[in-house]
Residue frames as a rotation matrix with the C-alpha (Angstrom) as fourth column:
MET 1
-0.619 0.699 0.357 114.60
-0.280 -0.622 0.731 72.63
0.733 0.353 0.581 66.14
SER 2
-0.869 0.311 0.384 112.02
-0.375 0.091 -0.923 72.79
-0.322 -0.946 0.037 68.92
ALA 3
-0.680 0.694 0.237 108.68
0.717 0.697 0.016 71.00
-0.154 0.181 -0.971 69.02
PRO 4
-0.528 0.577 0.623 105.62
0.153 -0.657 0.738 72.84
0.835 0.486 0.258 67.68
LEU 5
-0.824 0.185 0.536 103.47
-0.544 -0.524 -0.655 74.60
0.159 -0.832 0.532 70.24
ASP 6
0.147 0.988 -0.049 100.40
-0.939 0.155 0.306 72.46
0.310 0.001 0.951 69.60
GLN 7
0.309 -0.097 -0.946 102.14
0.025 0.995 -0.094 69.19
0.951 0.005 0.310 70.54
PRO 8
0.971 0.050 0.234 102.59
-0.229 -0.084 0.970 68.27
0.068 -0.995 -0.071 74.20
SER 9
0.099 -0.994 -0.046 106.16
-0.703 -0.038 -0.710 68.24
0.704 0.103 -0.702 75.43
ASP 10
-0.168 -0.277 -0.946 107.80
0.329 0.889 -0.319 65.88
0.929 -0.365 -0.058 77.90
ILE 11
-0.900 -0.134 0.414 106.94
-0.297 -0.506 -0.810 68.18
0.318 -0.852 0.415 80.80
LYS 12
-0.239 0.823 -0.515 104.32
0.578 0.547 0.606 66.61
0.780 -0.153 -0.606 83.04
PRO 13
0.250 0.374 0.893 102.29
-0.465 -0.763 0.450 68.49
0.849 -0.528 -0.017 85.64
VAL 14
-0.807 -0.589 -0.043 103.45
-0.187 0.325 -0.927 68.03
0.560 -0.740 -0.372 89.19
ARG 15
0.295 0.868 -0.399 101.04
0.249 0.333 0.909 66.17
0.922 -0.367 -0.118 91.49
ARG 16
-0.633 -0.465 0.619 101.16
-0.419 -0.467 -0.779 67.95
0.651 -0.752 0.101 94.82
LYS 17
0.288 0.690 -0.664 99.94
0.285 0.600 0.747 65.87
0.914 -0.404 -0.024 97.68
GLY 18
-0.776 -0.487 0.401 99.96
-0.198 -0.414 -0.888 67.76
0.598 -0.769 0.225 100.95
SER 19
-0.533 0.580 -0.616 98.02
0.815 0.547 -0.189 66.98
0.227 -0.603 -0.765 104.07
LEU 20
0.410 0.781 0.471 95.14
0.489 -0.625 0.609 69.10
0.770 -0.019 -0.638 105.32
LEU 21
0.755 -0.173 -0.632 96.99
0.591 -0.236 0.771 69.75
-0.282 -0.956 -0.076 108.59
ARG 22
-0.338 -0.941 0.018 100.07
0.820 -0.285 0.496 71.01
-0.462 0.183 0.868 106.73
THR 23
-0.354 0.291 0.889 97.88
0.660 -0.596 0.458 73.30
0.663 0.748 0.019 104.61
VAL 24
0.749 0.662 -0.029 96.11
0.453 -0.480 0.751 74.70
0.484 -0.575 -0.660 107.66
ARG 25
0.435 -0.674 -0.597 99.44
0.710 -0.151 0.688 75.24
-0.554 -0.723 0.413 109.39
ALA 26
-0.551 -0.671 0.497 100.88
0.832 -0.398 0.386 77.05
-0.061 0.626 0.777 106.38
VAL 27
0.013 0.646 0.763 97.84
0.505 -0.663 0.553 79.33
0.863 0.378 -0.335 106.11
ALA 28
0.839 0.312 -0.446 97.88
0.530 -0.282 0.800 80.05
0.123 -0.907 -0.402 109.85
TRP 29
0.013 -0.915 -0.402 101.56
0.776 -0.244 0.582 81.02
-0.631 -0.320 0.707 109.82
SER 30
-0.583 -0.197 0.788 100.93
0.744 -0.520 0.420 83.17
0.327 0.831 0.450 106.76
LEU 31
0.458 0.815 0.356 98.06
0.501 -0.567 0.654 85.00
0.734 -0.121 -0.668 108.46
ILE 32
0.750 -0.262 -0.607 100.29
0.547 -0.270 0.792 85.71
-0.372 -0.927 -0.059 111.45
GLY 33
0.909 -0.416 -0.021 103.10
-0.333 -0.697 -0.635 86.83
0.249 0.584 -0.772 109.17
LEU 34
0.153 -0.873 0.464 105.83
-0.823 0.147 0.548 84.61
-0.547 -0.465 -0.696 110.60
ARG 35
0.972 0.163 0.170 107.31
-0.034 0.812 -0.582 82.25
-0.233 0.560 0.795 108.04
LYS 36
0.019 -0.996 0.088 110.77
-0.146 0.084 0.986 80.85
-0.989 -0.031 -0.144 107.37
GLY 37
0.057 -0.071 -0.996 111.97
-0.963 -0.268 -0.036 80.89
-0.265 0.961 -0.083 103.79
SER 38
-0.879 -0.439 -0.187 112.87
-0.473 0.856 0.211 77.21
0.068 0.274 -0.959 103.87
GLU 39
-0.596 0.742 0.307 109.39
0.297 0.559 -0.774 76.24
-0.746 -0.370 -0.554 105.10
TYR 40
0.213 0.648 -0.732 107.85
-0.526 -0.555 -0.644 78.43
-0.823 0.522 0.222 102.41
GLN 41
-0.369 -0.431 -0.824 109.83
-0.929 0.206 0.308 76.57
0.037 0.879 -0.476 99.74
GLN 42
-0.980 0.050 0.192 108.68
0.015 0.984 -0.178 73.22
-0.198 -0.172 -0.965 101.12
ASP 43
-0.180 0.982 -0.058 105.07
0.124 -0.035 -0.992 74.41
-0.976 -0.185 -0.116 101.01
VAL 44
0.092 0.162 -0.982 105.44
-0.863 -0.480 -0.160 75.60
-0.497 0.862 0.095 97.43
GLU 45
-0.701 -0.477 -0.530 106.73
-0.687 0.651 0.322 72.18
0.191 0.590 -0.785 96.44
LYS 46
-0.979 0.185 -0.085 104.22
0.203 0.933 -0.298 70.05
0.025 -0.309 -0.951 98.35
LEU 47
-0.456 0.859 -0.231 100.92
0.259 -0.121 -0.958 71.91
-0.851 -0.497 -0.167 98.80
ASN 48
-0.343 0.485 0.805 98.13
0.935 0.096 0.340 72.26
0.088 0.869 -0.487 96.26
PRO 49
-0.986 -0.103 0.133 97.35
0.100 -0.995 -0.030 75.93
0.135 -0.016 0.991 95.52
ILE 50
-0.235 0.969 0.071 93.60
-0.158 -0.111 0.981 75.27
0.959 0.220 0.179 95.33
HIS 51
0.249 0.277 -0.928 93.65
0.787 0.500 0.361 73.79
0.564 -0.820 -0.094 98.83
ILE 52
-0.676 -0.568 -0.470 95.57
0.733 -0.584 -0.348 76.82
-0.077 -0.580 0.811 100.12
ILE 53
-0.824 0.420 0.379 93.00
-0.197 -0.841 0.505 79.20
0.531 0.342 0.776 98.63
VAL 54
0.136 0.939 -0.316 90.05
0.095 0.305 0.948 77.29
0.986 -0.159 -0.047 100.11
VAL 55
0.139 -0.152 -0.979 91.64
0.954 0.285 0.091 77.00
0.265 -0.946 0.184 103.56
GLY 56
-0.864 -0.503 -0.040 92.69
0.500 -0.844 -0.195 80.67
0.064 -0.189 0.980 103.40
LEU 57
-0.512 0.754 0.412 89.15
-0.255 -0.591 0.765 81.83
0.820 0.287 0.495 102.63
ILE 58
0.414 0.640 -0.647 87.76
0.431 0.488 0.759 79.71
0.802 -0.593 -0.074 105.47
ALA 59
-0.222 -0.595 -0.772 90.41
0.971 -0.063 -0.231 81.06
0.089 -0.801 0.592 107.86
VAL 60
-0.948 -0.095 0.304 89.68
0.111 -0.993 0.037 84.67
0.298 0.068 0.952 106.95
PHE 61
-0.068 0.993 0.096 85.93
-0.156 -0.106 0.982 84.07
0.985 0.052 0.162 107.36
LEU 62
0.405 0.186 -0.895 86.49
0.741 0.506 0.441 82.52
0.535 -0.842 0.067 110.80
LEU 63
-0.633 -0.699 -0.332 88.78
0.771 -0.533 -0.348 85.40
0.066 -0.477 0.877 111.79
VAL 64
-0.766 0.412 0.493 86.20
-0.202 -0.883 0.424 88.02
0.610 0.225 0.760 110.79
MET 65
0.281 0.923 -0.264 83.40
0.021 0.269 0.963 86.14
0.960 -0.276 0.056 112.55
GLY 66
0.092 -0.351 -0.932 85.55
0.941 0.338 -0.034 85.81
0.327 -0.873 0.361 115.66
LEU 67
-0.897 -0.441 0.027 86.28
0.419 -0.869 -0.264 89.54
0.140 -0.225 0.964 115.67
ILE 68
-0.381 0.850 0.364 82.60
-0.336 -0.494 0.801 90.37
0.861 0.183 0.474 115.23
GLY 69
0.446 0.536 -0.717 81.73
0.421 0.582 0.696 88.03
0.790 -0.612 0.034 118.09
LEU 70
-0.343 -0.666 -0.663 84.43
0.926 -0.122 -0.356 89.58
0.156 -0.736 0.659 120.29
VAL 71
-0.917 0.039 0.397 83.16
-0.011 -0.997 0.071 93.10
0.399 0.060 0.915 119.59
ASN 72
0.023 0.998 0.051 79.56
-0.272 -0.043 0.961 92.10
0.962 -0.035 0.270 120.33
TRP 73
0.318 0.033 -0.948 80.65
0.750 0.603 0.272 90.41
0.580 -0.797 0.167 123.56
ILE 74
-0.690 -0.646 -0.328 82.60
0.719 -0.558 -0.414 93.50
0.085 -0.522 0.849 124.70
VAL 75
-0.852 0.446 0.274 79.85
-0.388 -0.890 0.239 95.96
0.351 0.097 0.931 123.78
């Protein structure tokens, strides 16, 4: 018989400890659209999803600001 739903099981949450540089690299490769499947699996195992979201939002903001600056410089 299985354990009741209200009791914690033996499954513990995984502590993902990835470096900031690795997170930035993963987000940059994802924005470009070039990514190996094996590297993606390593990132899934090692990187914290919250860090990826924060770095992704910062990267998109910087990309948009860079494009706006480029357009203003050209025009």
